[in-house]
N, C-alpha and C positions, 0 to 999 in steps of 0.2 A: 504494500500500500504506500509506503514511504517513497519508494522509487518512482511510482507513478506521479505522486505530488511533486517530486523533485524535477522530473522531466517536464511537467507542465509549467513549473515556475521558470525553468530554463528557456522554454519556448517563448514565454511572455517576455523574458529578458532580451532574447535575441530579436524579437519583433521591434523593440524600441531602438535598436542600434541601426544607424543608417550605413549601408554598405553598397558597393557597386561591383559588378563584374566588368573588367576593363581589358582590352587587348593592348598590350605594351610590347613593342618590338617582336610581334608575331606570337606571343604567348598570352594566355588568359590568366588574370589574377583576380582574386576576391580582395578588395581593398576597403579599409575603413579610414576615417580621419586619424592622423598621427601614427599610421602604420609605417614601418621601415621595411623595405624589401630590396632584394637583389634582382636586377633584370639584366638582359644582354646590354652591351655597351651602347650608351646613348651619346649623341653629339651634344657638346656643351661642356662648360667648366664647372668645377665645384662651386656651389652657391647660386648657380643659374636656376631660374624657374622654368619648368616645362609644363605643358598642358596636353592632356590626352582627350581626344574627342570621340574615339571609337568605343562607345559604351554599349554593352550588350544588355545589361539589366541593372536596375536601381531599386533598392528596397528602402523605404523611408517609413518607419513606424508601422511596418506591416503592409503598407501600400506598395505593391510591386508594379513597376512599369518595365516592359520588355521592348527592345528594339531601339532604333535610332530616335533620339530625342535631343533636345537642346542642352542637356546637361553636359558638363565637362569636369574632368578631374584635374586638379592643379597639384603639382608636386615640385619638390626642390631637390636638385642633385646634391648629395652629400659628399660622395667620393667616387673615384674610379679605382678599381682594384682588380686583382686576378683571383680566380677561384682555386680550389684544390687541384692538385695534379691528377690527371686521368691517364692511366697506363693502358695502352693498346698492345696486346701480345698476340701474334699470329704464329701458328705452328702447323706443319703437315707431318703426320706420324710417318716414321720410317723413311723419310725422304731427306732428312738433314736440313730442313728449312725451318728457321726460326727468325722472327722479326719482332723487335721490341721498339715501340714508339710511344710518345706521350705528348700531352699539351696541357696548358692551363687556360681556361676560358676567361676572356676579358669581361668583367662585370661592372655595373654601375649601381651604387647604393642610393636609393631615393627615399624621400619621406613624403607621404601624402599629406598635403596641407588642407585641402578642402575638396568636397564634392559639391560643385556649384550648379 
C-alpha cells in the first residue's frame, strides 16, 4: 500500500516540473532548467549563449505539447573537453591479424538556463 502512495506522490511531483525533449547536435535529450549535460562539440567559446529550437515535446505542469512550436531552449556553454578513451580492438582468429585503435570524443558541457 505504501509503495502505491509513494508512486502516486512521485507522479504528482514530476507533473509540476517543466521539462523538454530537445534535439542537440543530432541526439535527443530530456532537459530541465539548471541541468548540466555533455553533448557533441558545439561551435562557440566558453561563456557563449546558445539557443536550440528543435523541440520535440514540452511538459509544463502536466500540460504536454508535442511537435514544432514557438518554444526555445536557451543554454550556456560551460567548457569544451574530451570524453573517456574508447578502445577499438579488431582480431581475426588464427590469421595473425590484430589491430588496436582508440579515440577520445570531443564534448561540450552546457547548462540549460531557460525553456522559453
